[in-house]
N, C-alpha and C positions, 0 to 999 in steps of 0.2 A: 584526493579521491578515496584513499584507503580509510582516512578518518571519517568521511561521510558514510562509507559502507559499514564501518564498525558501529557508528552511532545509529544508523538505520537498523542494523541487526539487533542492537540492544533495545531499541524502541519496540521492535516487533516482538522480541522475547518478553519484555516487560508488559506490553499490551496484552499478550496472550495470558500472562499471569493474572492480570487485573480483570479481563473481560471473559465472562462465562462462555460466550459464543465463539471464541477464537481459541484454537488449540495448536500448540507448537510442541513437538516431541522433545526437543532439546535445543541448546544454543547453536549447534552446527546446522540444524534444520532452519533456525531463524537466519543464520548467515546465508544459507542457500536461497531462502525466500528473498532476502535483501539483494543478493546478486541477480536473481531472476527478475525482481521488480525493477532494478536499475536497467537491465537489458531491455525489458519491455517498455519502460519509460523512454528509452533512447530510440528504439527502432519501431515500435508499434503504435505507441500512444500519439505521436504527432499526426499520423495519418487519421486516426480515429477522431482526434480533436478537429482536424481540418474538415472531415466529412460531417461532423456534427456542429460545425461553426454557427449556422443559423440558430440552432437550439441553444447553444452556449450564449450567444448574444442576447436572445430573448430572455434567458434566465439570469442574465447579468453575471455569467461565469460560474454559476452554481452547478451547471451540468457537468463541469469538469470533475466535481466531487463524485458524481455518479459514474463517470468514466474510470476514476480511480478505484471505485468499488468493483467495477467489472474486471479491472486488471487483477485485483486481489482474488476475485472468484476464478479467474483463469489460472492463477498461480495455485489456488486450492486444488484444481484438477491435475496440475502438473507435478506438484511436490508431495511426496508421501511423507506423512508426519505433520502436515500443516492442514488444518481444516477450519472452515467457517460454517456456522450453523445455517445461515440464511443470507439473503441479499442485504437485509437491514443490519445484520452484524457486520457485514463487509463495508457497508456505508459508514457505520459508526467507527469501525476500525480504521478506515481510510481517513476520517476526520482526526482521529486520535494520532495516527502516524504523522499527518501533516502538521498538526499543532506542536506535538512534542519534538519532531525533527526540527521545525523552525526555531523553537526555543533553544534546543541543545546546540544547534549549529551557530547560533548567535553567541552562546556562552563559550563554546570551544572554537 
């Protein structure tokens, strides 16, 4: 669990460095975002996915990507030092996090 959290925070910090529309104040802020993202993914996201299940099925699962962007936008409002310029940046950042986390978790 700790390994996943550290990898996720590194991905968030690295993504903010690469993407102009995402800002993270420092690594501790990225760690806080990773912790909050993990909590939201455990407690809130399953209910939202269940409520939007018909739309998720119609879009062949792509709507989950939009849900991930909404979760990031929620975190943007809750964490000082983390900001997203727009929904589209959140959508792109969600995709970035998903792909890079998947790759790094397979490697490590």
